[in-house]
C-alpha atoms as one frame of an Amber mdcrd trajectory, in Angstrom:
protein
  80.175  92.005 124.225  81.229  95.705 124.075  84.735  94.582 122.717  83.066
  92.632 119.884  80.800  95.583 119.011  83.740  97.888 119.028  85.773  95.597
 116.719  82.841  95.174 114.474  82.269  98.922 114.257  85.909  99.651 113.585
  86.113  96.999 110.942  82.971  98.414 109.244  84.447 101.913 109.418  87.785
 100.798 107.947  85.880  98.871 105.011  83.802 102.024 104.361  86.783 104.261
 104.320  88.754 101.947 102.110  85.894 101.778  99.443  85.102 105.518  99.673
  88.698 106.220  98.472  88.687 103.611  95.826  87.100 104.661  92.609  87.120
 101.072  91.387  84.839  99.930  94.279  81.692 101.354  92.654  82.544 101.011
  88.978  83.089  98.211  86.348  85.976  99.182  84.211  85.230  99.880  80.600
  86.839  97.453  78.091  87.258  94.840  80.694  90.142  96.692  82.147  92.130
  97.161  78.987  94.309 100.282  78.668  91.978 103.134  77.384  94.791 104.983
  75.658  95.846 101.892  73.947  92.329 101.189  72.888  92.125 104.755  71.439
  95.135 103.697  69.216  93.516 100.421  68.135  95.531  98.155  70.590  94.337
  95.817  73.220  96.569  96.008  76.299  95.539  94.475  79.666  96.058  96.538
  82.872  95.924  96.031  86.594  93.815  98.975  86.783  96.148 100.676  89.111
  95.982 103.900  87.173  92.371 105.108  86.435  90.150 107.875  85.428  86.426
 108.342  85.843  84.947 110.266  82.918  82.145 112.880  83.435  79.804 110.130
  82.197  80.783 108.179  85.269  82.831 105.490  83.402  85.942 103.967  84.756
  88.946 103.868  82.424  92.056 101.940  83.306  95.545 102.712  81.961  98.826
 100.769  81.668 100.725 103.568  83.318 100.717 107.289  84.210 102.173 108.287
  80.914  99.192 106.621  79.031  96.768 108.507  81.257  98.585 111.769  80.518
  98.492 111.149  76.869  94.763 110.224  77.026  93.895 113.393  79.036  95.386
 115.664  76.306  92.121 115.075  74.444  89.920 112.824  76.651  86.848 113.413
  74.531  88.368 112.300  71.346  90.348 109.483  72.955  87.306 108.240  74.758
  85.247 108.212  71.471  88.071 106.330  69.648  88.451 103.857  72.482  84.774
 103.259  72.659  84.575 102.738  68.881  87.452 100.491  68.835  85.668  98.048
  71.115  82.099  98.522  69.994  82.068  99.669  66.419  85.179  98.955  64.328
  83.808 100.867  61.204  83.358 103.983  63.320  86.927 103.540  64.747  88.276
 103.410  61.275  86.558 106.575  60.291  87.667 108.380  63.522  91.300 107.179
  62.941  91.204 108.661  59.355  90.066 112.047  60.734  93.120 112.117  63.129
  95.650 114.873  62.002  98.866 113.459  60.765 102.177 114.459  62.525
C-alpha cells in the first residue's frame, strides 16, 4: 500500500512540475496556434507552438521559430495589434498596415 501511495505522489509531483514549467498548459493559443509574427504581416502560418510568448494581457502567442519571435518582440505592442486585427478585423488590419513606416 505504501508503495502505491509513493508512486501516486511521485507521479502527481512530476505532472505538476511539468505543467508548472509549460506556459501552454494553462493557456489556449491565440489564432489557433498560427504564427503571431506571420499574422502581423497578414499571413497565416501554422506552428507546433514550440516557440511561445505570453503577453502582459496573459495571451499565449506561438511562433514558427525563434527568429519570428525575435522580430515580433522588436515592437510587441504594434505586432500584437496587427496580428489581432488580421484575424478579427480585416479593415483595421489594412489601416494599421498603411500606417507602417516604409523601408
